[in-house]
C-alpha positions in Angstrom: 14.7 214.7 108.6 14.7 216.1 112.1 11.7 218.5 113.5 14.0 221.0 114.1 15.6 221.6 110.6 12.0 222.3 109.2 11.3 225.0 112.1 14.5 226.6 111.1 13.3 228.0 107.7 9.9 228.7 109.0 11.4 230.8 111.6 13.6 232.5 109.2 10.8 233.6 107.2 8.7 234.4 110.1 11.2 236.8 111.1 11.7 238.2 107.7 8.0 239.0 107.5 8.0 240.7 110.9 11.1 242.9 109.5 9.3 244.2 106.8 6.0 244.8 108.9 8.2 246.6 111.0 9.8 248.7 108.4 6.4 249.3 107.0 4.9 250.7 110.2 7.8 252.8 110.8 7.2 254.7 107.8 4.4 257.2 107.5 1.1 256.3 105.7 1.0 257.2 102.1 4.7 258.2 102.3 6.2 257.8 99.0 9.7 259.0 97.6 10.1 262.5 96.1 8.8 262.8 92.5 11.6 262.6 90.1 13.2 265.8 88.9 12.5 267.4 85.6 14.6 266.1 82.9 17.7 268.8 82.2 17.0 271.0 79.0 19.4 269.3 76.4 21.3 272.0 75.1 25.0 272.7 73.3 27.1 274.5 75.8 28.8 276.0 73.0 25.7 276.7 70.9 24.7 280.0 72.9 28.3 281.8 72.4 27.4 282.2 68.9 24.9 285.2 69.8 23.6 286.5 73.0 20.4 287.1 71.1 17.0 286.0 72.8 15.5 285.0 69.0 18.4 282.5 68.4 17.2 278.7 68.9 20.3 276.8 68.2 20.3 273.6 66.7 23.3 271.1 66.9 24.0 267.1 66.1 23.6 268.0 62.6 26.5 265.4 61.2 26.6 263.1 58.5 29.0 260.4 56.9 30.2 261.3 53.7 29.9 257.9 52.1 30.0 256.6 48.3 28.8 253.1 47.6 30.1 251.2 50.9 33.1 253.2 51.6 32.9 256.1 54.3 35.1 259.5 53.6 34.4 261.8 56.3 31.9 263.2 58.3 30.3 266.4 57.5 29.3 268.5 60.6 27.2 271.6 60.4 26.7 273.9 63.3 23.3 275.8 62.7 20.5 278.0 64.5 17.4 279.4 63.9 16.5 283.3 64.2 12.8 283.5 65.6 11.4 286.4 66.3 8.5 286.1 68.0 7.8 284.4 71.5 4.9 282.2 69.7 7.3 281.0 67.1 10.0 280.1 69.8 7.3 277.7 71.4 6.4 276.2 68.6 9.7 275.1 67.5 10.5 273.8 71.0 7.1 271.4 70.6 8.2 270.3 67.1 12.0 270.0 67.6 12.2 266.5 67.1 10.5 266.6 63.8 12.4 269.6 62.9 15.8 268.3 63.8 14.8 265.2 61.6 14.4 267.5 58.9 17.6 269.2 59.4 19.4 266.1 59.6 17.9 264.3 56.5 19.3 267.9 54.6 22.8 267.2 55.9 22.7 263.3 55.1 21.3 263.9 51.7 24.0 266.7 51.1 26.6 264.5 52.5 26.1 261.3 50.8 24.9 262.7 47.3 25.9 266.4 46.5 29.0 267.1 48.0 32.4 266.1 46.1 34.8 264.5 48.3 37.9 266.6 48.6 36.1 269.7 47.7 34.9 272.2 49.9 31.3 272.5 51.2 28.8 274.5 49.5 27.7 276.5 52.5 25.0 278.3 50.4 23.3 275.4 49.5 23.4 273.8 52.5 21.9 276.9 54.0 19.3 276.8 51.3 18.0 273.4 51.6 18.1 273.8 55.6 16.0 276.9 55.1 13.1 274.8 52.9 13.1 271.9 55.4 12.8 274.8 58.3 9.7 276.3 56.3 8.2 273.0 55.8 8.0 272.2 59.0 7.5 275.4 60.5 5.6 277.2 58.0 7.3 280.1 55.7 9.1 283.4 57.1 8.5 281.6 60.9 12.0 281.0 61.3 15.7 282.1 59.2 18.5 279.4 59.6 21.9 280.8 60.5 24.9 279.0 59.8 27.6 279.0 62.2 30.1 276.6 60.7 30.1 273.6 58.0 33.1 271.3 58.8 34.3 268.2 56.7 36.4 266.0 59.0 38.1 263.4 56.6 38.7 259.8 57.1 
């Protein structure tokens, strides 16, 4: 090998190191990128159209497959919200929202897969009562009242 060919890679490494140091010196000491923006509040854009009440806390994404055995017959979709009359109650609902949504989704899933008669109209009263029981279990009795907006079955 020629001595020149070995010097050239070292020169490239030196030039790259010099460029990195120059960039580092050009930025103010301790400068860092701005903090990430706060995550946007995830809310169904159509959920607020149900009511203008400040007491209303929308819930969305309550969907479950209607199954019997290994066959899927459709999807049950429930749009509901909670009427929470106190500020303290609404703050509590926001704090336990994941647990609350999980309980409500379980109700819809159990109804769709066990109780719902395929081809029949869904029993909105039964769904509302079961959702209310789940909400009362998570939040405590009389903290919030379930308000159903719609119960829809989308056949396969």
